[in-house]
C-alpha positions, 0 to 999 in steps of 0.5 A: 499500500505504502513504502512507510512502515508504521506500528499499528496497536489494536486493544480491546476487549477478549472475543472481539475478532482482535488477532482476525483483523490484525492476521489480516491487516499484516497479510495485506499490509505485509506487516508482520503480525505479534500474537500478544494474547498468545504470548500470554496463552504460551505462559498459561499453558506452560504454566498447566503443563507443569502444574504450577496453576492450581485451581486457578492461583497460579503459583507465582514464586514458581511462574516468575522463575521459569519464564527464563525457559520459556521462548515465544516465536512466530510463523507464517503456515502458508499451509493454512493461511494462518499465523502459528504458534511455537513454544521453544519450537514447539506448535501449540497453536490450537492448543493455546486456543482451549477452554481450560487455557482461556480460563487461566490466562488472565491470572497469569496475564496479571502477574508483573515480571511476566507482562514485564518479559512480553513487553520487552520481546514484542518492544524488540521485535518493533523496533523497525517498525512495520508490524500490528500487533494485539492485545489488551495494553499495546497502544498504551503500555508497549507502544505508546508512540504507535502511529495507530492504535485501534480499539476494539470492542463488541458486546459480551454477547455477540463475542460469547457466542463467535467464540463458542462458534469458533470452538464448536467448528474445532469439534470442541464440546462447549457449553454458551453459557460457560463461555459468556460467564467467561468473557465477562469473568476476563472483562473484569478482570483484565479491566481491573487488574494492578499491572496495566489494566485494558484500557484505551489510550487517548488517542485511540480510534474506537472499532465497535464491529458488534453489527461488521462483517470482516470485511467491513471491519477490514477495508475501515482499519486500511483506510486509517492506515492510509490516512495515517502512512499518507501524514508521515 
């Protein structure tokens, strides 16, 4: 679209389509896509595998102690046409999307040391611009100077339905009410946590996609990218 590259920070509530938007946008622009949400899911998966989470409560000290053993990388899979997440060179893309990970990721993401390490890796990836990153504190904490910030949202019911449909398509046995409860619970935790709470950056553009198709969302965002890059 343009030779001028920028950083696009996409924040918003869980299950509102941030990752789908970010992936499509990065592919369209030829940018690098960094899935920050997946990074926290990887740490959660690692902690679950190591038995560091019991009854929804992580052993904070042990999780912190394991951070040096966690290496998160991303690769574009030409066969599936999607971004793939790796934990120490192991493809964990599908496993980190399981409901058990979703139910435990918020407590893990509140650990300050975990967030600091993830932010360090994210900033390292953004040094050369030309990236799209989504999460909950990208425009406020990770890249406060990003040229374009977007805050995505949708009603809890619509987000829960999207998550339900996604998991059913994968053949998983899930309950809508349980997913809705999870979505609402994550909203509360994400918005009230002491470290990097979810909030809209003052200069972020709001995209309520409750009643927008993916194509409409992508076209809207591409137009905003065009406007910002032309201003450089």
